[in-house]
Backbone as CSV, one residue per row, in Angstrom:
resi,resn,N_x,N_y,N_z,CA_x,CA_y,CA_z,C_x,C_y,C_z
1,MET,3.160,-23.731,-13.995,2.702,-23.368,-12.852,2.670,-22.160,-13.561
2,GLY,1.283,-21.585,-12.991,1.045,-20.480,-13.221,2.328,-19.576,-11.642
3,ALA,2.420,-17.626,-12.389,2.267,-17.348,-11.357,1.912,-16.801,-10.724
4,LYS,1.086,-17.160,-9.646,1.280,-17.085,-8.158,2.198,-18.452,-7.143
5,ALA,2.657,-20.066,-8.226,2.143,-20.868,-7.698,4.030,-20.132,-7.155
6,ILE,4.211,-19.578,-8.728,5.318,-19.555,-8.838,5.983,-18.676,-7.887
7,TYR,4.937,-17.719,-7.568,5.414,-16.055,-6.299,5.637,-17.397,-4.892
8,ASN,4.737,-18.436,-4.759,4.426,-18.482,-3.681,5.550,-19.831,-3.065
9,ASP,6.602,-20.929,-3.817,7.337,-21.794,-3.936,8.833,-20.996,-3.869
10,GLN,8.689,-19.748,-4.380,10.012,-18.832,-3.871,10.218,-18.801,-2.958
11,ARG,8.298,-17.341,-2.814,8.814,-16.330,-1.360,9.278,-17.813,0.287
12,ARG,8.463,-19.205,-0.071,8.338,-20.064,0.766,10.249,-20.182,1.466
13,SER,10.581,-20.509,0.026,12.278,-21.165,-0.486,13.196,-20.156,0.430
14,THR,12.561,-19.181,0.202,13.382,-17.071,0.546,13.213,-17.325,1.716
15,ILE,12.332,-17.660,2.173,11.997,-16.780,3.328,12.401,-17.939,4.346
16,HIS,12.720,-19.115,3.898,13.719,-20.681,4.350,14.703,-20.664,3.982
17,GLN,15.570,-19.904,3.460,16.587,-19.482,3.212,17.735,-18.816,3.844
18,LEU,17.163,-17.879,4.337,17.033,-16.642,5.104,17.024,-17.173,6.327
19,ILE,16.133,-17.935,7.082,16.034,-18.171,8.423,17.493,-18.990,8.561
20,VAL,17.699,-19.946,7.613,18.526,-21.073,8.197,19.952,-19.953,7.995
21,ALA,20.098,-18.971,6.876,21.299,-18.371,7.394,21.296,-17.371,8.215
22,ARG,20.256,-16.747,9.356,20.272,-16.367,10.605,20.359,-15.118,9.421
23,ASP,19.601,-14.497,8.203,20.261,-13.050,7.704,19.478,-12.260,8.155
24,ILE,19.325,-11.267,9.313,18.353,-10.454,10.343,17.427,-9.730,9.697
25,ASP,18.543,-8.559,9.407,18.794,-7.686,7.494,17.141,-8.152,6.634
26,LYS,17.888,-8.936,5.500,17.087,-9.190,5.103,15.471,-9.361,5.689
27,ILE,15.651,-10.473,6.425,14.316,-10.696,7.595,13.398,-9.292,7.652
28,ARG,13.874,-8.205,8.257,13.933,-7.158,8.536,13.274,-6.891,7.138
29,GLY,14.028,-6.611,5.957,13.111,-6.055,4.800,12.251,-6.602,4.459
30,ILE,12.185,-7.805,4.856,10.663,-8.551,4.674,9.855,-8.592,5.009
31,LEU,10.509,-8.252,6.716,9.034,-8.001,7.870,8.453,-6.330,7.151
32,HIS,9.707,-5.506,6.761,9.288,-4.459,5.975,7.654,-4.285,5.368
33,ASP,8.259,-4.865,4.746,6.997,-4.725,3.904,6.285,-5.693,3.681
34,ARG,5.639,-6.424,4.668,5.512,-6.794,5.421,3.587,-6.534,6.425
35,ASP,4.877,-5.343,6.751,3.978,-4.431,7.998,3.242,-3.771,6.651
36,GLU,4.327,-2.481,5.269,3.460,-1.528,5.057,2.045,-1.774,4.254
37,TYR,1.922,-3.267,4.227,1.189,-4.151,3.857,0.036,-4.061,4.629
38,LYS,0.018,-4.412,5.613,-0.344,-4.323,6.508,-1.748,-3.194,6.752
39,ALA,-0.548,-2.050,7.048,-0.393,-0.731,6.666,-1.903,0.685,5.847
40,PHE,-1.866,0.027,4.463,-2.245,0.701,3.123,-2.871,0.247,2.676
41,SER,-2.837,-1.292,2.461,-3.343,-2.104,1.927,-5.132,-1.984,2.751
42,GLY,-5.454,-1.007,2.608,-7.029,-1.238,2.916,-7.911,-0.836,1.197
43,GLY,-7.163,-0.124,1.009,-8.200,0.568,-0.876,-7.520,0.838,-1.529
44,TRP,-5.864,-0.313,-1.530,-5.765,-1.592,-2.866,-6.179,-2.268,-3.237
45,ARG,-6.160,-2.366,-4.267,-7.387,-3.309,-5.924,-6.734,-4.736,-5.139
46,ALA,-8.257,-5.273,-5.258,-8.010,-7.433,-4.902,-6.938,-6.962,-7.284
47,VAL,-5.630,-7.977,-7.539,-5.865,-8.211,-8.456,-5.251,-10.196,-8.150
48,ASN,-5.476,-10.607,-9.677,-5.535,-12.496,-9.407,-4.095,-12.070,-10.522
49,LEU,-2.754,-13.460,-9.192,-2.369,-12.604,-10.605,-1.794,-13.546,-12.099
50,ASP,-2.024,-14.825,-11.874,-2.720,-14.953,-12.386,-2.755,-14.893,-14.795
51,GLU,-4.043,-13.822,-13.997,-5.549,-13.568,-14.605,-4.245,-12.449,-15.453
52,TYR,-3.371,-10.986,-14.402,-2.957,-10.581,-14.805,-1.696,-10.647,-15.743
53,VAL,-0.616,-11.409,-14.820,-0.052,-12.383,-16.103,-0.133,-12.432,-17.231
54,GLU,-1.361,-13.808,-17.374,-1.546,-13.943,-18.982,-2.594,-12.508,-20.046
55,GLN,-3.162,-11.800,-19.574,-3.248,-10.228,-19.769,-2.443,-9.309,-20.199
56,PHE,-1.043,-9.725,-19.438,-0.355,-8.456,-19.651,0.633,-9.222,-20.608
57,GLY,0.401,-10.240,-21.535,0.637,-11.195,-22.086,2.564,-11.520,-21.642
58,ILE,2.566,-12.512,-21.188,3.977,-13.223,-20.183,3.188,-14.288,-20.774
59,THR,4.053,-15.312,-22.272,3.490,-16.277,-21.432,4.311,-17.392,-21.479
60,ASN,5.745,-17.154,-20.986,7.159,-17.807,-20.037,7.451,-17.196,-19.266
61,VAL,6.686,-17.682,-17.878,7.694,-16.437,-16.592,8.421,-17.034,-16.100
62,SER,9.084,-15.746,-16.484,10.613,-16.197,-16.050,10.467,-15.473,-14.429
63,THR,11.497,-14.966,-13.246,11.592,-15.103,-12.526,13.421,-14.415,-11.984
64,SER,12.839,-13.988,-11.798,14.545,-12.676,-11.287,14.253,-12.583,-9.659
65,MET,15.253,-13.064,-8.053,15.010,-12.315,-6.981,15.594,-10.787,-7.510
66,ASP,15.829,-9.923,-6.849,16.479,-9.181,-6.087,17.464,-8.797,-5.200
67,ASN,18.407,-7.734,-5.554,19.652,-8.518,-4.753,19.629,-8.386,-2.817
68,ASN,18.341,-8.031,-2.590,17.819,-7.786,-1.260,17.246,-8.927,-0.542
69,LEU,17.173,-10.194,-1.355,16.066,-11.358,-1.565,14.371,-10.369,-1.305
70,ARG,14.326,-9.460,-1.471,12.664,-9.246,-0.836,11.578,-8.859,-2.610
71,LYS,12.024,-8.741,-3.244,10.972,-9.112,-4.719,11.064,-9.982,-5.440
72,ILE,9.704,-10.742,-6.811,10.262,-11.581,-7.637,9.302,-10.749,-8.634
73,SER,10.499,-11.310,-10.049,9.721,-9.588,-10.767,9.621,-11.508,-11.601
74,PHE,8.669,-10.721,-12.055,7.729,-11.696,-13.631,8.217,-10.663,-14.968
75,PHE,8.984,-11.334,-16.143,9.071,-10.041,-16.794,8.387,-10.541,-18.442
76,LYS,7.727,-9.212,-18.952,7.295,-9.891,-20.248,8.625,-9.926,-21.498
77,ASP,7.971,-10.072,-22.794,9.780,-10.042,-23.437,9.596,-8.219,-23.869
78,GLY,10.603,-9.402,-23.770,12.226,-7.392,-24.135,12.144,-6.420,-22.845
79,ARG,11.428,-7.072,-22.002,12.411,-6.789,-20.150,11.950,-5.037,-20.687
80,GLU,10.584,-4.225,-20.868,10.359,-3.364,-21.353,9.309,-3.108,-19.779
81,TYR,8.627,-4.118,-19.171,7.888,-3.892,-18.398,8.011,-4.910,-16.909
82,ALA,7.963,-5.039,-16.107,8.092,-5.928,-14.513,7.626,-5.738,-14.389
83,ILE,6.519,-7.660,-13.536,6.202,-7.096,-12.444,6.557,-8.071,-11.690
84,VAL,6.653,-6.654,-10.408,7.387,-6.713,-8.762,6.459,-7.112,-8.135
85,ALA,6.299,-8.286,-7.518,6.142,-9.062,-6.522,7.185,-9.126,-4.758
86,ALA,6.434,-8.416,-4.047,6.737,-8.581,-2.945,6.805,-9.805,-2.185
87,ILE,7.706,-10.293,-1.601,7.700,-11.594,-0.708,6.426,-11.590,0.288
88,GLY,7.068,-10.095,1.178,6.431,-10.375,2.888,5.437,-9.949,2.764
89,GLY,4.869,-8.372,1.695,3.883,-8.579,1.677,2.527,-8.999,0.729
90,LYS,2.688,-10.137,0.052,1.801,-10.480,-0.564,1.155,-9.432,-1.400
91,TYR,1.103,-8.277,-2.218,1.304,-7.108,-3.372,2.314,-7.938,-4.086
92,PHE,1.811,-6.373,-5.819,2.355,-6.601,-6.882,2.554,-5.089,-7.445
93,ARG,3.302,-4.208,-7.551,3.499,-3.430,-8.380,3.751,-3.948,-9.867
94,VAL,3.413,-3.046,-11.338,4.251,-3.146,-12.376,4.742,-2.205,-12.794
95,GLY,6.044,-2.217,-13.063,6.925,-1.009,-13.423,7.572,-0.513,-14.384
96,GLN,7.976,0.500,-15.236,9.202,0.218,-15.919,10.622,-0.245,-15.988
97,VAL,10.946,-0.803,-17.122,12.568,-1.582,-16.660,13.500,-0.594,-17.248
98,ARG,14.465,0.248,-17.231,15.308,0.826,-17.648,15.942,0.288,-18.314
99,ALA,17.263,1.092,-18.786,18.490,0.359,-19.899,19.190,-0.249,-18.736
100,ASP,19.152,0.351,-17.300,19.932,-0.939,-16.587,19.827,-1.818,-16.256
101,GLY,18.033,-2.251,-16.266,17.697,-3.173,-15.218,16.974,-3.437,-14.395
102,ARG,17.774,-1.571,-13.936,15.926,-1.924,-12.720,15.133,-0.830,-12.683
103,ILE,14.182,-0.565,-12.514,12.588,-0.251,-12.530,12.687,0.954,-12.675
104,GLY,12.044,1.954,-13.341,12.267,3.267,-13.246,11.092,3.904,-12.519
105,ARG,9.691,3.825,-12.614,8.428,3.807,-12.281,7.920,3.584,-12.108
106,TYR,6.352,3.362,-11.213,5.549,2.891,-10.720,4.544,2.370,-11.928
107,LEU,3.656,2.192,-13.217,2.132,2.286,-13.119,1.445,1.819,-12.757
108,THR,-0.187,2.403,-13.850,-0.966,1.573,-13.094,-1.594,0.833,-13.722
109,LEU,-2.734,-0.457,-13.236,-2.798,-1.720,-14.168,-2.367,-1.460,-15.995
110,ASP,-2.938,-0.126,-16.293,-3.310,-0.313,-17.902,-1.516,0.483,-18.449
111,LEU,-0.452,0.547,-17.217,1.124,0.531,-17.387,0.447,1.873,-17.973
112,LYS,0.553,3.172,-17.832,0.112,4.576,-17.518,0.617,5.233,-16.408
113,ASP,0.677,6.266,-16.520,2.192,7.311,-15.546,-0.004,7.343,-14.432
114,PRO,0.376,6.677,-12.600,-0.479,7.999,-11.975,-0.765,9.138,-12.209
115,SER,-1.917,8.944,-12.469,-2.394,10.532,-11.337,-3.121,10.432,-10.987
116,ILE,-1.854,11.389,-9.378,-2.745,12.501,-8.632,-2.661,13.847,-8.348
117,PRO,-4.084,13.931,-8.371,-4.545,15.627,-7.659,-3.632,16.888,-6.886
118,GLY,-3.424,16.962,-6.972,-2.172,17.840,-6.086,-2.814,18.336,-5.060
119,SER,-4.281,18.972,-4.838,-4.409,18.610,-3.637,-3.565,18.190,-2.436
120,PHE,-3.675,16.540,-3.093,-3.176,15.683,-2.106,-1.445,16.041,-1.835
121,GLN,-0.971,16.205,-0.071,1.283,16.197,0.030,0.157,15.635,1.057
122,GLY,1.957,14.885,1.282,2.334,14.436,2.261,1.806,13.064,2.595
123,LYS,1.674,12.522,3.663,1.312,11.488,3.748,0.463,10.490,2.619
124,ALA,-0.696,11.905,2.649,-2.233,11.308,1.835,-1.842,11.626,-0.224
125,ARG,-0.339,12.338,-0.318,-0.097,12.142,-1.328,0.662,10.568,-1.835
126,ARG,1.241,9.880,-0.252,2.371,9.204,-0.658,1.264,7.598,-0.957
127,ALA,0.139,8.166,0.039,-1.535,6.733,0.682,-1.808,6.510,-1.438
128,GLU,-2.358,7.137,-1.117,-2.620,8.015,-3.259,-2.014,7.301,-4.004
129,PHE,0.105,7.638,-4.119,0.848,6.917,-4.973,0.454,5.625,-4.821
130,PHE,0.497,4.914,-3.455,-0.398,3.129,-3.073,-1.120,2.814,-4.066
131,ARG,-2.685,3.335,-3.474,-3.278,2.822,-3.248,-3.762,2.453,-5.578
132,LEU,-2.476,3.654,-5.824,-3.094,3.028,-7.471,-1.861,2.657,-8.313
133,THR,-0.673,2.706,-7.502,0.336,1.747,-8.303,1.115,-0.055,-7.297
134,HIS,0.204,0.222,-6.708,0.169,-0.981,-5.174,-1.261,-2.418,-5.495
135,PHE,-1.039,-3.863,-5.542,-2.338,-4.975,-6.164,-1.908,-6.031,-4.680
136,ARG,-3.187,-5.561,-3.898,-3.143,-6.509,-3.147,-3.279,-8.119,-4.598
137,MET,-3.035,-9.325,-3.542,-2.851,-10.797,-4.923,-4.022,-11.119,-3.935
138,THR,-4.570,-11.499,-4.753,-5.801,-12.075,-4.832,-5.958,-13.619,-5.476
139,TYR,-7.195,-14.903,-5.268,-7.173,-16.242,-6.674,-7.658,-16.161,-6.497
140,ARG,-8.773,-14.901,-6.491,-10.439,-14.837,-6.739,-10.357,-15.110,-8.787
141,LYS,-11.299,-15.373,-9.590,-11.534,-14.641,-10.509,-11.934,-13.563,-11.162
142,GLY,-11.227,-13.475,-12.489,-11.575,-12.076,-12.845,-11.903,-10.846,-11.788
143,THR,-11.339,-10.976,-11.712,-9.770,-9.109,-10.749,-9.526,-8.460,-11.297
144,VAL,-9.094,-8.576,-12.913,-8.191,-7.966,-13.004,-9.712,-6.904,-14.320
C-alpha cells in the first residue's frame, strides 16, 4: 500500500473517530489546517506523495499520529527526517527530526533550508516560507 493510500485511510479513520467522540477542539484544529490550505496553497508546488516517499528512500512506510491527531508522519530509516502530512489540508512538509523526536525545522524537497530574501517581511515572508516548505498532494505521476 502506498503512502497516499495510507494517508487517506488514516485521515478517514481519524476524522470519523473525532466526530463520534465529539472532540470539538481537535476537529477545529483539522479545520484550521483546511483553511490554511485554502488560503495559501495557490503558490505551493504539487507533488505526488507516493513518488516522493519512494525517492526519499522510505521502503517500509511507518506512520505515527501526533498528539493532537492533525498530522501523519512518515519516517525515513533512523528517523532523521520525516514527511509530515496534514489531515485537514491535503498537504505535506519535510521536517528534520530533533533528538527528542519532534520536528526541529521544515525543509525544501531537496532537504535544504528554505532561502528567503531579506526583502520579504511580515505576511509576505510567511507566504514565501510556506511556498518553499509546503507541498500539495497530487495523484499525477512525474511531479517530483
